[in-house]
C-alpha positions in Angstrom: 11.2 -20.2 3.1 9.1 -17.0 2.2 6.0 -17.8 4.4 3.0 -15.4 2.8 0.9 -14.2 5.8 -2.3 -12.8 4.4 -4.9 -11.4 6.5 -8.8 -10.6 4.9 -10.7 -7.6 6.3 -14.5 -6.7 5.4 -14.3 -3.3 2.9 -18.4 -3.0 4.5 -20.2 -4.1 7.3 -21.6 -7.8 6.0 -24.6 -6.8 4.0 -27.8 -8.6 3.1 -28.6 -10.1 0.0 -31.8 -7.4 -0.3 -29.4 -4.6 0.7 -26.8 -5.0 -1.6 -29.7 -5.2 -4.2 -30.4 -1.5 -3.2 -26.9 -0.3 -3.0 -25.4 -1.5 -6.4 -27.9 0.4 -7.9 -26.8 3.9 -7.0 -23.2 5.4 -7.2 -23.0 6.4 -3.4 -19.7 5.2 -1.3 -21.0 2.0 -0.2 -21.2 0.7 -4.0 -17.8 1.9 -3.8 -16.9 0.1 -0.9 -17.9 -3.1 -2.6 -16.0 -2.9 -5.3 -13.1 -2.7 -3.4 -13.4 -6.1 -2.4 -11.4 -9.1 -4.6 -12.8 -12.0 -2.3 -16.5 -12.5 -1.0 -18.6 -14.7 1.0 -22.5 -15.8 0.6 -23.3 -17.0 4.1 -26.8 -17.9 5.8 -28.0 -16.6 9.4 -31.3 -16.5 11.2 -32.5 -12.9 10.7 -32.0 -11.2 14.0 -35.1 -9.3 15.5 -34.4 -6.0 17.1 -37.2 -4.6 19.9 -36.8 -1.5 21.9 -36.3 -1.8 25.6 -38.1 0.0 28.3 -35.3 0.7 30.8 -31.4 1.5 30.3 -28.8 -1.3 31.6 -27.9 -0.6 34.9 -25.1 2.1 35.1 -26.1 3.8 32.2 -27.3 7.6 32.9 -30.8 8.2 31.1 -30.1 10.2 27.8 -32.1 11.0 24.6 -29.5 10.1 22.6 -28.8 5.7 23.6 -31.3 3.6 21.8 -31.3 0.0 24.5 -32.1 -2.7 21.9 -33.2 -6.2 22.8 -31.7 -8.7 19.9 -33.4 -12.2 19.8 -32.7 -15.4 17.4 -35.9 -16.4 17.6 -34.9 -20.2 16.2 -31.3 -20.7 18.0 -33.3 -19.1 21.5 -30.9 -16.6 21.7 -30.7 -12.9 23.1 -28.4 -10.3 23.7 -29.2 -6.5 25.1 -27.2 -4.0 23.6 -27.6 0.1 23.8 -26.7 2.1 21.0 -24.8 6.1 21.7 -25.9 8.3 18.8 -24.1 10.8 18.5 -25.0 14.2 20.7 -24.2 16.3 17.2 -27.7 15.0 16.2 -30.2 17.5 16.2 -32.6 16.7 18.8 -35.9 16.9 16.7 -34.2 14.4 14.7 -33.5 12.1 17.2 -36.8 9.8 17.4 -37.0 9.3 13.5 -33.0 8.2 13.7 -34.7 5.8 16.4 -37.0 4.5 14.3 -35.0 3.9 11.3 -32.1 2.3 13.7 -34.6 0.0 14.4 -36.2 -0.6 11.1 -32.1 -1.3 10.2 -30.2 -4.9 9.6 -28.4 -6.2 12.6 -25.4 -6.0 10.1 -26.4 -2.3 9.1 -26.5 -1.2 12.9 -23.1 -2.7 13.4 -21.7 -1.2 10.6 -22.6 2.4 11.7 -20.4 2.3 14.7 -17.8 1.0 12.7 -17.8 3.8 10.4 -17.9 6.2 13.8 -21.9 7.3 13.6 -22.1 6.5 17.2 -21.1 3.6 19.9 -22.9 0.1 20.5 -22.3 -1.6 23.5 -23.3 -5.0 24.4 -24.1 -6.5 27.8 -22.0 -9.4 28.4 -23.7 -12.8 27.4 -22.7 -16.2 26.2 -24.8 -16.0 22.9 -23.3 -13.0 21.6 -21.2 -15.0 19.0 -24.1 -16.5 17.5 -25.4 -13.4 16.2 -21.7 -12.9 14.6 -21.8 -16.8 12.9 -22.3 -17.1 9.0 -23.0 -20.6 7.6 -20.8 -20.2 4.3 -23.1 -21.2 1.4 -20.3 -19.9 -1.1 -17.3 -18.5 -2.0 -15.7 -16.4 -5.2 -13.5 -14.0 -6.1 -13.9 -11.1 -8.4 -10.6 -9.6 -9.0 -11.3 -9.4 -12.9 -14.7 -7.9 -12.2 -16.5 -5.2 -9.5 -18.5 -6.9 -6.9 -21.3 -5.0 -8.3 -21.3 -6.3 -11.5 -20.1 -9.7 -10.6 -24.1 -10.3 -9.5 -26.1 -10.0 -12.6 -26.2 -13.6 -13.3 -24.9 -15.8 -10.3 -26.3 -19.1 -10.9 -24.9 -20.5 -7.5 -26.6 -17.5 -5.4 -29.8 -18.4 -7.5 -29.6 -21.7 -7.2 -29.2 -21.4 -3.0 -32.4 -18.9 -3.2 -34.0 -21.2 -4.6 -32.8 -24.7 -2.5 -32.3 -23.1 0.8 -36.1 -21.6 0.5 -35.0 -18.1 2.1 -37.8 -16.5 -0.1 -40.7 -16.8 -2.3 -40.8 -14.6 -5.5 -37.6 -12.3 -6.2 -34.2 -12.1 -4.1 -34.2 -8.9 -3.5 -36.1 -9.8 0.1 -33.7 -12.2 0.8 -32.4 -11.0 4.5 -31.1 -14.4 5.3 -28.2 -14.8 3.1 -25.8 -12.2 3.5 -22.8 -11.1 1.1 -19.2 -10.4 2.9 -17.3 -8.6 1.2 -13.2 -8.8 1.7 -9.8 -7.5 0.5 -6.8 -9.5 1.2 -3.8 -7.7 2.1 -0.7 -9.3 4.1 3.1 -9.3 4.4 6.2 -11.9 3.9 7.6 -13.4 6.6 10.8 -14.6 5.2 12.8 -17.9 6.8 16.5 -17.7 5.7 19.3 -20.5 6.6 22.7 -18.8 6.0 24.1 -22.4 4.9 21.1 -23.0 2.7 19.2 -20.2 1.4 20.3 -19.1 -2.1 21.3 -15.9 -3.1 18.4 -14.9 -4.9 16.3 -15.4 -1.7 18.6 -12.5 0.3 18.2 -10.4 -2.8 14.2 -10.7 -2.7 14.0 -10.0 0.9 16.0 -6.6 0.9 14.4 -5.4 -2.7 10.9 -6.8 -2.1 10.9 -8.3 -5.7 8.7 -10.7 -5.5 6.5 -12.0 -8.6 2.9 -12.1 -7.0 0.7 -9.1 -5.5 -2.7 -9.0 -4.2 -4.4 -10.3 -7.3 -2.5 -14.1 -6.4 -3.2 -13.3 -3.1 -7.0 -12.9 -3.4 -6.6 -15.6 -6.3 -5.0 -17.9 -3.9 -7.5 -16.8 -0.7 -10.2 -18.3 -2.8 -8.6 -21.6 -3.2 -7.8 -21.9 0.4 -11.4 -21.0 1.8 -12.7 -23.4 -1.1 -10.5 -26.1 -0.1 -11.0 -25.9 3.8 -14.7 -25.1 4.1 -15.9 -27.0 1.1 -19.1 -24.6 0.5 -22.0 -26.3 -0.9 -22.8 -23.8 -3.7 -19.0 -24.0 -4.9 -19.2 -25.9 -8.2 -15.2 -26.2 -8.2 -13.5 -27.2 -4.9 -9.9 -27.2 -5.7 -9.2 -30.4 -4.4 -5.2 -30.1 -5.6 -5.0 -27.0 -3.7 -2.3 -25.4 -3.2 -1.5 -26.8 -6.5 -2.8 -23.5 -9.1 -2.0 -22.0 -12.0 -3.1 -18.4 -10.6 -2.5 -18.8 -7.4 1.1 -18.4 -5.2 1.9 -22.2 -5.9 3.9 -21.1 -9.3 5.9 -17.9 -7.2 8.7 -18.2 -4.7 5.8 -18.1 -1.9 6.8 -21.5 -0.2 4.0 -21.2 2.4 0.7 -19.6 2.5 -1.5 -18.8 5.7 -4.8 -16.7 5.9 -6.8 -15.5 8.8 -10.2 -13.2 9.4 -9.1 -10.3 10.7 -13.1 -9.3 11.5 -14.7 -10.4 15.0 -16.5 -13.3 13.3 -17.1 -17.0 12.7 -17.5 -18.7 9.3 -19.7 -22.0 9.8 -18.9 -25.1 7.5 -20.0 -28.6 7.8 -16.6 -30.1 9.4 -16.3 -26.5 12.4 -15.8 -22.9 12.6 -13.3 -20.5 11.2 -12.6 -18.2 13.8 -12.2 -14.4 13.2 -10.5 -11.9 14.7 -8.7 -8.4 14.3 -5.9 -9.8 17.0 -4.0 -12.8 14.5 -3.5 -14.7 18.1 -7.1 -15.8 18.4 -7.9 -16.1 14.9 -8.2 -19.6 13.1 -5.6 -19.8 9.8 -6.1 -21.8 6.7 -2.5 -22.7 5.8 -1.2 -24.3 2.6 2.5 -24.9 1.3 4.2 -26.2 -2.1 4.5 -29.5 -0.6 0.7 -29.9 -1.1 0.0 -30.2 2.7 -3.2 -27.9 4.0 -4.6 -27.5 6.8 -7.3 -25.1 9.5 -5.3 -24.2 12.6 -7.5 -23.5 15.9 -7.1 -20.1 17.5 -3.6 -19.9 19.4 -2.4 -23.4 17.5 1.3 -22.6 16.0 0.8 -22.6 12.6 4.6 -21.8 11.3 6.1 -24.8 13.9 6.1 -27.5 11.1 8.4 -24.8 9.5 10.4 -23.5 11.9 11.6 -27.1 13.2 12.2 -28.0 9.5 14.6 -24.9 8.9 16.2 -25.3 12.3 15.5 -28.9 13.8 16.3 -29.8 17.2 
């Protein structure tokens, strides 16, 4: 039995439609990073409001390089406090302008800057913090054969949601409520071999890693798994027969397909939540197999017990 244990990781920080629209017009490193994506999610969230705190958190020494922030979701009634520690390599003359630009940035931009080493963001403990990393899934798509920057030239689902979700009035360049999450997929193969039942061909594939699928098939299958599991509002094709497919993993040697999101974020859908985490123990898993079984497992739930019990019954 060959179990594909795959994860999805962001190629850039989540990005508003407005910011995405700006970035794809320029040849830069962000655009290049966006085009590394093989799968993307369009999601909706309330725009966080960022303001400057007068005082630094307790225990933090006064420092010109520290930016204390109050971040609020007004409709949700959620507030968190954080402070952003700017790199001390920045010239003092540039500090005030940089602080202003940080406050004018999107919440996701600030997190993204910290993730690539341009400073450090530290959150004060709060029960509300998960609300700022929760995204309501509107659409899931793949961009295996077409770069993400070109995929949006005529995106009908995006145009529909811009109108129906009433996130903007004119044009879509100011749609900060809609977020693009660009993912790339990767993973490993875990093979469970029974010396009495497994074929010689199974052993050869394990020892040589000579399987008939790669990242392309993983991405195509992951799209179907996410759409089937979360049923996004704007996906017209629902992949109701998943895991059966012609271009995913169903017709390959893989028997079980397991996906998790290796990022600290939550994807909200009508029936519940998919929890992401860099540590797979604390992440949800979306699982499908050749027998037609599919399930979204909660964090900590044993997603392969069903298969180990079959291979090695008590």
